[in-house]
C-alpha positions, 0 to 999 in steps of 0.5 A, a space after each residue: 395878923 389873920 390871913 383873908 382869903 378871897 373867893 371870887 365867883 362863879 360869873 362873872 360880867 365883862 365891863 366892857 360887854 356886860 356879858 356874862 362871863 364864866 370862870 375855865 381854863 383856857 388855852 393861851 399861847 405865850 409868844 416871844 421871839 420865835 418861840 411859842 409855849 401853852 399854858 393853860 390861863 385861869 378867867 373869866 372867858 366867854 360863852 363864845 368868841 371872845 376876850 377874858 377877862 383875868 383877875 387875882 393871880 390869873 396872869 402870873 403863869 402867864 407871867 412865869 413862861 415869859 421868864 422862862 421863854 426870854 431866860 432860854 433865848 436870851 440868856 435872862 436869869 429869871 428871879 428865880 434863878 438868881 435865887 437858886 444861885 445865890 443860893 449855891 
């Protein structure tokens, strides 16, 4: 079985506005209850103000950061912590 690596283009057309968006990384503040963390979020962003479009694994870092906040605040262990505890 072979693995296929998908290469994404440097630009894309916004599905909502038709505006051209460029691939890049911008800071994004993620909040959970009273805590916040800023991550560098990849995606396709407009030249000026506006929402980004995220494809593929773009949101993986945000998901991981949210799991870390939930573990810190609520004590809900992340899958990574559970695996680590099961291996110990």
